[in-house]
Phi, psi and omega in degrees: 000304182295330179295315177301313180302316182294315181295327177292331189285336174083020175284157175300132186300335180296327181296318180291321178300317179295316182302315181290316185296329184272012172077058183280355176082038183275074182279327179221172178303316186284352176285342182288139179225123174295331179296315177295321178302309182297320181297320180288316179298308184294320185279313189269318184269311181288304189285338183250288185298303182301320181295314180295314181300316184291317179299311186295311185285328178294314179296321179294315182293320185284328186257337182226007182060018181146221183283123178298152180277085180204160178273152178290136179293157181298319182298317178292318178301316181292321181295319177294316181300321179295321176296321178293324175297317178296323176301312181297317180296318180297322178294317180296325184266007185051039182268085186293323181298312179299319179302316183289331185271355181296318179296322178295320181292317178297319180292323175300317177297318179295319178297317179297321179298316179297313181298322183287322185269336178049067182298336178298332175277328184289335183306319180269318187280323182210076185305325180295318177291325178298316177300320178297314180300312182290327176298318178300315183295319179294324176295319176298322177298316179298318178296321176301316179300319183290313186283340181274350188302317183298328184259327179236064187299319181293315181289327177296323178294318177300315183293322179300320177290323177296331177283351181078017180285147179275156175070203184245140177295337180292341184261354185271159175278165181298324183294345179298335179302337182261357179279151182297135175289167179299151181294325185237138168202161184270173176300140185279158166270162176298128183282325180231146179251144179296139177273122185286136183297319182294321179292324177296321179297321179294319180292322176298320178294319178293322177296317180299317181296318183290323177297319180295317179297318179295323178295319177297319183293325184269350184303312184294316182295327179292320179296321184292329183276357183279096182256159178272095184282143176289146178295152176292149176294130179281333181276125180269156175245153178279168181296326179295323178296317181295322179299337180281350178274122183251099179253138186229149174285129181225176177219131179288122180268323180209158178214129182222145177296146175272129183301136178066014179229105187294330187265349191259145172235146172262117183252146167253112185246120179275120178245031174084300180289327184195174174255121182264145171266127186223136172262128183222145181275068186245356191299323183273352186245348180225147172288119184303321184290339181273347187287320179305133182093356179279129176285138179218170172251125182249128172282101192281332181258029172291140180302136182293150180212159176247119185238119183053040177079006181246129179286133178243125187238063179137180181218127174280128183274134179217157183248135170075178182293338179270006178050056176289109188291129179285140180213190179252151179288318179253175182274072177293142180301146177301138182091355178296133182282136177272126184238000000 
């Protein structure tokens, strides 16, 4: 349900991928919320990642025509190295959430760095220090592009292009995040767009309507499936007892009515080792002509019995009052033991 809603809404697919990866709690259709989606996009991607990237690259392009001629400071180098170590650990641990949040954390660090150093004042007062700060910020932006690629591949590629980097960010190694960015690049475009509140209200209303329609459609089928189940047996059996039950994959070769017994059929069941004669109460619940060729499960070590004068050497397993015949999902060889 929420997937259909999202695709209909026309947002960049990376936004939805990020929302899922960061653990939005989408356990069922009705757990999805466009409000939470907008909150994450506007707060974490627009207000954090997008804001940092735009501030850093715009300042660099306008004041230095690209990457300033300065070395990356030790603190920034160490911070990026730490993020790359976290990236590797997250990949090893299949920790998608941590992987998705690395770009946000680096951008948060970058925003704090800009606010603390105030490069707009340094340009006139201390141009050398201004170059150092912006060089650090551009390097952080490059690291953001590298670490965001697995979760936000489209946006990472856009950012890679804004940096003036050659090739695709999807093809570079992790260590590329520490390599110097290009000397020249143009002013950036906005990487993420704000999600409008009025549009979210429309989407929430549409989602509510679809959930109600889906609930109405499934109501009748749920009522029909509401059966009176027999209680579970309170007495347990041990593993050794279960090991003594010999169930085999079989196939019905022939089926004929048992004389003077309206409900009974005489079946010939092939269980690989041999063909067993079995009496089963299937006559009123199955079309006799359809049974030959049907795969079944046979309780092979069931005590032999004579029913209406016909010897029965086993029991075909079936579920419920409609005698739903148990079978196998794949074509297990006849005679295979069920364990």
